[in-house]
C-alpha positions, 0 to 999 in steps of 0.5 A, a space after each residue: 030432800 024430795 018428797 016424804 023426805 026421801 033424799 033426791 041424791 044417787 050413789 054413783 060408782 066411779 074409778 079412781 086412781 087408789 093413792 089420788 082417793 087416799 090422799 083425798 080422803 085424808 085431806 077432805 078428813 082433815 077439813 071436817 067435810 065428806 067426800 060427797 060434799 066435795 065432790 058436789 062442790 067440784 061438780 058445781 064449780 067444774 058446771 059453771 066455768 062453762 056458764 063463764 065462759 059462755 058469759 066472757 064470749 058474749 060481746 055486750 054493748 059498751 057505751 060510755 057516757 061523758 059526765 060532767 065532774 063534781 068537783 075540781 078536774 085536776 087528774 095529775 092532783 089526784 094522780 099524785 094524791 093516789 101515788 102517795 097512798 099507803 100501800 095495802 
């Protein structure tokens, strides 16, 4: 909420296919949500997609440093152990 207890949200007018809007309203109502809340979530996700796409394009330096094993280093034995684990 803004100053004086007033909401900072603004009403907007959009044009949407009537059949699409009806299906949207039914789904939103079935979920116990409001159309405004779902639309805000969709807009945020839409904008975040650009942010994440930009991060994925950045080339961070990859630094790999060798480490000393803390115990026996038998990769074959570990692979065999992992293969015999119950699947999820």
